[in-house]
C-alpha positions in Angstrom: -10.3 1.5 -6.4 -6.8 0.2 -7.4 -4.4 -1.0 -4.3 -2.1 1.9 -5.4 -4.7 4.5 -5.4 -5.7 3.4 -2.0 -2.4 3.3 -0.5 -1.9 7.0 -1.6 -5.5 7.8 -0.1 -3.9 6.5 3.2 -0.5 8.2 3.0 -2.1 11.6 1.7 -4.4 11.3 4.6 -1.9 10.8 6.9 0.1 13.6 5.7 -2.5 15.9 6.0 -3.0 14.8 9.3 0.6 15.5 10.1 0.6 18.9 8.6 -2.6 20.3 10.6 -1.2 18.9 13.5 2.2 20.7 12.9 0.3 24.1 12.2 -0.8 24.0 16.3 1.4 25.7 18.8 2.4 22.0 20.2 5.3 20.1 19.2 4.1 16.5 18.4 6.2 13.8 17.2 5.3 12.8 14.0 2.6 10.5 13.3 3.8 6.8 11.6 2.3 6.6 8.0 0.0 3.5 7.5 0.1 1.9 4.3 -3.3 -0.1 4.1 -2.8 -3.7 2.5 -3.7 -3.9 -1.1 -5.8 -7.4 -0.1 -9.2 -7.8 -2.2 -9.9 -10.9 -0.2 -10.1 -12.9 -3.5 -6.8 -14.7 -3.2 -5.9 -17.1 -5.4 -2.2 -17.2 -7.4 -1.6 -17.6 -11.0 1.3 -19.9 -12.2 3.8 -17.1 -11.7 2.8 -17.2 -7.7 1.0 -13.5 -8.2 -2.2 -12.8 -6.3 -4.9 -12.1 -9.6 -6.8 -10.3 -6.6 -4.5 -7.8 -5.4 -1.5 -8.4 -7.8 1.2 -9.1 -5.0 3.5 -12.0 -5.9 4.0 -14.3 -3.0 7.1 -12.9 -1.6 5.4 -9.9 -1.3 2.5 -10.9 0.4 4.7 -13.2 2.6 7.0 -9.7 3.7 4.0 -7.4 4.0 3.8 -7.4 7.6 8.0 -6.9 8.3 7.6 -4.1 5.4 7.8 -0.4 6.2 5.9 2.4 4.4 8.1 2.9 1.7 8.9 -0.7 1.0 4.5 -1.1 1.1 4.0 1.6 -1.2 6.7 0.0 -3.3 4.9 -3.2 -3.4 1.5 -1.6 -3.9 3.2 0.1 -6.9 4.1 -3.2 -8.5 1.4 -4.9 -7.8 -1.1 -2.0 -9.4 1.4 -2.5 -12.6 1.3 -6.0 -12.7 -2.9 -5.9 -12.2 -2.9 -3.2 -15.2 -0.6 -5.4 -17.6 -2.9 -8.7 -17.1 -6.0 -6.8 -17.8 -4.2 -5.1 -21.2 
């Protein structure tokens, strides 16, 4: 599964969990969306400092822990596009 697909799966599961919990009569605070790291544990940077395993560039890898959910989704989208371009 591509890193973007995994990110969207996690986002969808979280969204479904929020929807089902909001249907209860009890008012709850929203569950934060968690976007999993696209890391494939095949870390190796190419000449452009892009990981050949996940497609993230070095700046994106280093900023991952501080990124919020929307920033992480954007990183996953760019990384997925890089992997697709590399494989074509």
